[in-house]
C-alpha positions as CSV (number, residue, x, y, z in Angstrom):
1,M,17.4,-5.4,-1.9
2,M,14.1,-4.3,-0.7
3,L,12.3,-1.7,-3.1
4,G,12.2,1.0,-0.3
5,A,15.9,0.9,0.3
6,A,16.8,1.1,-2.9
7,S,14.7,3.8,-4.1
8,L,16.1,5.9,-1.3
9,I,19.8,5.5,-1.9
10,E,19.1,6.4,-5.6
11,L,17.3,9.7,-5.0
12,P,19.1,12.7,-6.4
13,A,19.6,14.5,-3.3
14,A,22.7,15.0,-1.4
15,A,24.3,11.7,-0.5
16,P,23.1,10.4,3.3
17,R,25.7,9.7,5.7
18,R,23.6,7.3,7.9
19,F,20.9,4.9,7.0
20,L,18.5,4.4,9.9
21,A,16.4,1.6,9.6
22,D,14.7,-1.4,12.1
23,K,15.8,-4.7,12.2
24,G,13.6,-5.4,8.9
25,Y,16.4,-4.1,6.8
26,D,18.8,-6.2,8.4
27,R,20.5,-8.0,5.6
28,D,23.8,-8.3,4.6
29,N,23.1,-7.4,0.6
30,I,21.7,-4.2,2.0
31,R,24.4,-3.4,4.5
32,G,26.9,-3.9,1.5
33,I,25.4,-1.7,-0.9
34,L,25.2,0.9,1.7
35,L,28.6,0.9,2.6
36,F,29.5,1.0,-1.2
37,Y,27.7,4.4,-1.6
38,V,29.7,4.9,1.8
39,V,26.5,5.3,3.8
40,L,26.8,3.9,7.5
41,P,24.0,1.5,7.9
42,V,22.3,2.0,11.3
43,I,20.7,-0.8,11.6
44,P,20.2,-3.2,14.7
45,P,20.7,-7.0,14.2
46,R,18.1,-9.4,14.1
47,S,18.2,-11.8,17.4
48,N,18.5,-14.9,15.2
49,R,21.6,-13.6,13.7
50,K,24.6,-15.4,14.3
51,K,27.3,-12.9,14.7
52,S,26.1,-9.9,16.1
53,I,27.2,-7.1,13.9
54,P,28.1,-3.5,15.8
55,Y,25.9,-0.6,15.3
56,D,25.5,2.9,16.6
57,I,23.1,2.8,19.3
58,H,22.4,6.9,19.8
59,G,22.5,7.0,16.6
60,Y,19.8,4.3,16.0
61,R,17.3,6.5,18.8
62,D,17.6,9.5,16.5
63,R,14.8,6.9,14.0
64,N,12.6,8.1,17.0
65,H,12.2,11.7,16.3
66,S,11.4,10.7,12.4
67,E,8.9,8.1,13.3
68,R,7.1,10.7,15.8
69,M,7.1,13.3,13.1
70,F,5.2,10.8,10.7
71,N,2.9,10.0,13.7
72,K,2.0,13.5,14.0
73,L,1.7,14.1,10.4
74,K,-0.7,11.3,10.3
75,Q,-2.8,12.7,12.6
76,F,-4.8,15.0,9.8
77,R,-6.8,12.7,7.8
78,R,-6.3,14.3,4.8
79,I,-2.8,13.3,4.6
80,A,-3.0,9.6,6.4
81,T,-6.0,8.6,3.3
82,R,-4.5,10.7,0.9
83,Y,-7.4,12.6,-0.7
84,D,-5.6,14.9,-2.9
85,K,-5.2,13.9,-6.4
86,T,-2.3,15.5,-7.6
87,R,1.3,15.4,-6.0
88,K,1.5,19.1,-5.9
89,S,-2.0,19.7,-4.1
90,F,-0.7,16.6,-1.2
91,L,2.6,18.3,-0.7
92,A,1.2,21.8,-0.5
93,F,-0.9,20.3,2.3
94,L,2.0,18.3,3.9
95,N,3.8,21.9,4.1
96,I,0.7,23.5,5.8
97,A,0.5,20.6,7.9
98,A,4.1,20.6,8.9
99,M,3.9,24.2,9.7
100,K,0.9,23.9,12.0
101,I,3.1,21.3,13.8
102,W,6.0,23.3,14.1
103,I,5.2,27.2,14.9
104,P,3.4,26.2,18.5
105,A,6.7,24.7,19.2
106,F,8.7,27.5,17.8
107,V,6.5,30.1,19.4
108,N,6.6,28.7,22.9
109,K,10.5,28.5,22.6
110,T,10.8,32.2,22.0
């Protein structure tokens, strides 16, 4: 199993309902472990897979929102290059950057 998928599943947070991933995570062992943890894999099948596996296309489109969010956060040079040495200061600036992105969208809607 890929290290990224294993660490996401074993997080001590609330159990996820869906696992949104790209075609790089389309492996039978990953799907099996996700189903063991009662997590729905929303992973499109690779083009070279012999038997196509159905997946939630509308759920997979939600992955685009998180990709765009990470793209906006990486526009801040301090986050993209990880200038902060400690976890606490990096998380603090990550929160500041998220607020800077979120506040204009919130203010314009009211």
